C-alpha positions in Angstrom: 40.0 -10.8 44.2 40.5 -8.3 41.4 41.1 -11.1 38.9 37.9 -12.9 40.0 35.9 -9.7 39.7 37.3 -8.9 36.3 36.5 -12.6 35.2 32.9 -12.2 36.3 32.5 -8.7 34.6 33.8 -10.3 31.3 31.5 -13.2 31.5 28.6 -10.9 32.3 29.4 -8.7 29.3 29.7 -11.6 27.0 26.4 -13.0 28.2 24.6 -9.7 27.7 26.1 -9.3 24.3 25.0 -12.7 23.1 21.5 -12.1 24.5 21.3 -8.8 22.7 22.3 -10.6 19.5 19.7 -13.3 19.8 17.0 -10.8 20.6 18.0 -8.7 17.5 16.9 -11.8 15.3 14.0 -12.8 17.3 11.2 -11.0 15.4 9.2 -12.7 12.6 10.4 -12.3 9.0 8.2 -14.2 6.5 9.9 -15.2 3.3 8.7 -13.1 0.4 6.7 -14.9 -2.1 8.4 -14.2 -5.6 6.5 -13.9 -8.9 6.8 -17.0 -11.2 9.8 -16.8 -13.4 8.0 -16.9 -16.7 6.1 -13.7 -15.9 8.3 -10.9 -17.4 5.6 -8.7 -19.1 2.7 -7.1 -17.3 -0.6 -5.4 -18.4 -2.4 -3.1 -16.0 -6.1 -3.2 -16.7 -8.1 0.0 -16.1 -9.3 0.0 -12.5 -13.1 -0.4 -11.9 -14.7 2.4 -10.0 -17.4 1.1 -7.7 -17.8 4.4 -5.9 -20.2 7.3 -6.9 -17.1 9.7 -7.5 -16.6 10.1 -11.2 -13.2 9.3 -12.9 -11.3 8.0 -10.0 -10.1 4.9 -11.8 -8.3 6.8 -14.6 -5.8 8.5 -12.6 -5.0 5.5 -10.4 -4.6 3.3 -13.4 -2.1 5.9 -14.9 -0.2 6.2 -11.8 0.3 2.5 -11.3 1.5 2.1 -15.0 3.9 5.1 -14.5 5.3 3.6 -11.2 6.0 0.3 -13.1 7.6 2.3 -15.9 9.8 4.1 -13.3 10.7 0.9 -11.6 11.6 -0.8 -14.8 11.7 -4.4 -13.5 8.7 -5.5 -15.6 7.7 -4.5 -19.2 4.3 -3.0 -19.4 2.6 -4.2 -22.6 -0.9 -4.8 -24.1 -2.9 -7.6 -22.5 -2.5 -9.9 -25.5 1.3 -9.8 -25.1 1.4 -10.0 -21.3 2.3 -12.9 -19.1 0.5 -11.3 -16.2 -2.4 -9.1 -15.7 -3.0 -6.7 -12.9 -6.7 -6.0 -12.2 -8.3 -4.0 -9.5 -11.3 -2.1 -8.4 -11.8 1.0 -6.2 -14.6 -0.1 -3.6 -14.6 2.8 -1.2 -13.9 6.5 -1.2 -14.6 8.5 1.9 -13.7 12.2 2.4 -14.6 13.8 5.7 -13.6 17.0 7.5 -12.0 16.3 10.8 -11.1 19.7 12.1 -13.0 23.0 11.9 -12.3 26.7 12.7 -14.5 28.8 15.1 -16.9 29.5 12.2 -17.3 25.7 11.5 -15.3 26.1 8.2 -13.3 22.9 7.6 -9.6 23.1 8.1 -8.4 19.5 7.8 -9.8 16.6 5.8 -9.3 12.9 5.9 -9.4 10.9 2.7 -9.6 7.1 2.9 -9.7 4.9 -0.2 -10.1 1.1 -0.2 -9.2 -1.1 -3.3 -9.3 -4.8 -4.2 -6.3 -5.9 -6.4 -5.0 -9.1 -7.7 -2.3 -10.3 -10.2 -3.4 -13.0 -12.7 -1.0 -15.5 -14.3 -2.2 -15.6 -18.1 -0.6 -18.9 -18.6 -2.5 -20.8 -15.9 -5.4 -18.3 -15.4 -4.6 -18.6 -11.7 -4.4 -15.6 -9.2 -0.7 -15.2 -8.3 -1.4 -12.7 -5.5 -4.3 -10.7 -4.4 -5.1 -8.0 -1.8 -8.8 -7.8 -0.9 -8.8 -4.7 1.1 -5.7 -2.4 0.4 -6.2 0.8 2.3 -4.7 4.2 2.0 -5.5 7.1 4.4 -4.4 10.7 3.7 -4.9 13.6 6.0 -4.4 17.2 4.5 -5.1 20.8 5.2 -7.8 22.6 3.3 -6.8 24.7 0.2 -7.6 27.9 2.1 -4.8 27.1 4.6 -1.1 27.8 4.0 0.4 24.7 2.3 -3.0 23.2 1.9 -4.2 21.0 -0.8 -7.3 20.7 -3.0 -9.1 17.4 -3.0 -7.8 16.5 -6.4 -4.1 17.2 -5.3 -4.7 15.2 -2.3 -6.0 12.3 -4.4 -3.0 12.5 -6.5 -0.8 12.0 -3.5 -2.9 9.0 -2.5 -2.6 7.4 -6.0 1.1 7.7 -5.8 1.1 5.9 -2.5 -1.1 3.2 -3.9 1.1 2.8 -6.9 4.2 2.4 -4.8 2.7 -0.3 -2.7 1.4 -2.3 -5.7 4.7 -2.1 -7.5 6.6 -3.1 -4.2 4.3 -6.0 -3.7 4.8 -7.2 -7.2 8.6 -6.7 -7.5 9.8 -7.4 -4.0 7.5 -10.2 -3.0 4.0 -10.6 -1.8 4.8 -10.5 1.9 5.9 -6.8 1.6 2.4 -5.3 1.8 -0.6 -6.5 3.5 -4.1 -5.2 4.3 -4.4 -2.9 7.2 -7.7 -2.4 9.0 -9.5 -5.0 6.9 -12.0 -5.8 9.6 -12.7 -2.1 10.2 -13.2 -1.7 6.5 -15.6 -4.5 6.3 -18.0 -3.2 9.0 -20.3 -1.6 6.5 -19.5 -3.1 3.0 -22.5 -1.3 1.5 -21.0 2.1 2.2 -18.9 3.0 -0.9 -18.5 6.8 -1.0 -18.8 9.5 1.6 -17.9 13.0 0.7 -18.7 16.4 2.3 
């Protein structure tokens, strides 16, 4: 009887182990779409600012170039020498207070920026990849709070996040980043800027 019970326990353990291994690989993993091999040099065009907030495009462009330089996978060159061109536009900038103190002074802000971006193959003049609604949201405490940030410092963090996403998408494959909340962002396409 002990031998039969031990046998059934062994079979049960093996069955559970196999099932666990099968479930581990059951989720969807799309293949990354890699850049064409002839693209080895990139140019990052200055972003176009479609919002009412002045000079957003300069800092974002600089941060994207710096992130490509830190990564080192592609050479960043002038557009005339480039095999591929990264072009983008800032289409929405929203900054709203989301938490107040008892005197109705804002304590916490929510910053939301939406950009369109695409990479163009200069040889074929075709779009290699594009992201029509890349969203970044950053929540931060007001500068009057301990450890709080100014709006400009919060924006710098947001630009760093965008730059990392763009470089990751370009270097590691186009499936690595995708638009989040695209439908929500398109509810009011005329709304480009909200600040307090």
